[in-house]
C-alpha positions as CSV (number, residue, x, y, z in Angstrom):
1,V,-53.6,51.6,6.5
2,A,-51.4,48.6,7.2
3,I,-49.1,49.7,4.4
4,F,-48.5,53.2,5.9
5,P,-45.6,52.1,8.2
6,L,-43.8,50.9,5.1
7,L,-43.8,54.4,3.7
8,A,-41.5,55.5,6.5
9,K,-38.8,53.4,5.0
10,N,-39.7,54.0,1.3
11,D,-37.0,55.5,-0.9
12,W,-38.6,55.3,-4.4
13,I,-42.3,56.3,-4.3
14,T,-42.7,60.0,-4.9
15,E,-46.5,60.3,-5.4
16,L,-49.4,59.0,-3.3
17,R,-52.9,59.1,-4.7
18,F,-55.8,58.4,-2.3
19,D,-58.4,60.6,-4.0
20,C,-61.9,59.2,-3.4
21,F,-64.3,61.5,-5.2
22,F,-66.3,58.7,-6.7
23,Q,-66.7,56.6,-3.6
24,A,-67.2,57.1,0.1
25,G,-64.0,58.5,1.6
26,F,-62.3,55.5,3.2
27,M,-59.4,57.2,5.0
28,G,-61.0,59.6,7.5
29,D,-59.1,61.0,10.5
30,A,-57.8,57.7,11.7
31,G,-56.3,56.7,8.4
32,V,-54.8,60.1,7.7
33,T,-53.2,60.1,11.2
34,A,-51.4,56.9,10.4
35,L,-50.3,58.2,7.0
36,A,-49.1,61.5,8.5
37,K,-47.0,59.6,11.0
38,A,-45.3,57.6,8.2
39,L,-44.7,60.7,6.1
40,M,-43.1,62.5,9.0
41,V,-39.9,60.6,8.3
42,N,-40.3,59.9,4.6
43,K,-38.0,62.0,2.4
44,T,-39.1,60.9,-1.1
45,V,-42.8,61.5,-1.4
46,T,-43.4,65.0,-2.9
47,I,-47.1,64.7,-3.9
48,V,-50.0,63.6,-1.6
49,N,-53.5,63.5,-3.0
50,L,-56.1,63.0,-0.3
51,K,-59.2,64.5,-2.1
52,G,-62.6,63.3,-0.8
53,N,-61.4,61.2,2.1
54,N,-63.7,62.5,4.8
55,I,-60.8,64.1,6.7
56,G,-61.8,66.5,9.4
57,D,-60.1,68.8,11.9
58,D,-58.4,66.0,13.8
59,G,-56.9,64.6,10.6
60,A,-55.8,68.2,9.6
61,Y,-54.0,68.5,12.9
62,H,-52.0,65.4,12.3
63,L,-51.3,66.6,8.7
64,S,-50.0,69.9,10.2
65,L,-47.5,68.0,12.3
66,M,-46.4,66.1,9.2
67,I,-46.0,69.4,7.4
68,R,-43.7,70.8,10.2
69,A,-41.6,67.6,10.2
70,N,-41.4,66.9,6.5
71,R,-40.5,69.7,4.1
72,T,-40.2,67.2,1.2
73,V,-43.9,67.2,0.4
74,E,-44.5,69.9,-2.1
75,Y,-48.2,69.3,-3.1
76,L,-51.0,68.3,-0.7
77,Y,-54.4,68.0,-2.2
78,L,-57.3,68.2,0.3
79,E,-60.4,69.4,-1.5
80,G,-63.6,67.6,-0.9
81,N,-62.9,66.8,2.8
82,V,-64.7,68.1,5.9
83,I,-61.9,70.2,7.3
84,K,-63.4,73.3,9.0
85,K,-61.9,76.5,10.4
86,P,-59.8,74.9,13.2
87,G,-58.3,72.3,10.8
88,T,-57.5,75.1,8.3
89,I,-55.8,77.1,11.0
90,Y,-53.7,74.0,12.0
91,I,-52.5,73.6,8.4
92,L,-51.9,77.3,7.6
93,T,-50.0,77.7,10.9
94,A,-47.7,74.7,10.0
95,L,-47.1,76.1,6.5
96,S,-46.1,79.5,8.0
97,G,-43.5,77.7,10.2
98,D,-45.1,78.6,13.5
99,A,-45.7,76.1,16.3
100,V,-49.0,74.2,16.0
101,S,-51.1,73.6,19.1
102,K,-54.4,71.8,19.4
């Protein structure tokens, strides 16, 4: 998580892989919130793999804010997380271009 602020200034990394299917998800909502904040201003990362990271609705909300702010990310992999209906709505609303409210 301490490296995430460095991503805001990154201009060469294009893919982030934090998939954790074979171990307990280490990121959770707090970690993905920090990542989402860094990616809000990053303009080089196009692929973000967050499979199996124990991300819930709160993390999905922060990802939705990132989606609204950063149109550079083209692929966001979220399978194997614990996102329920509210989190799904946050993300789908952001993808549609509508305002996201919690």
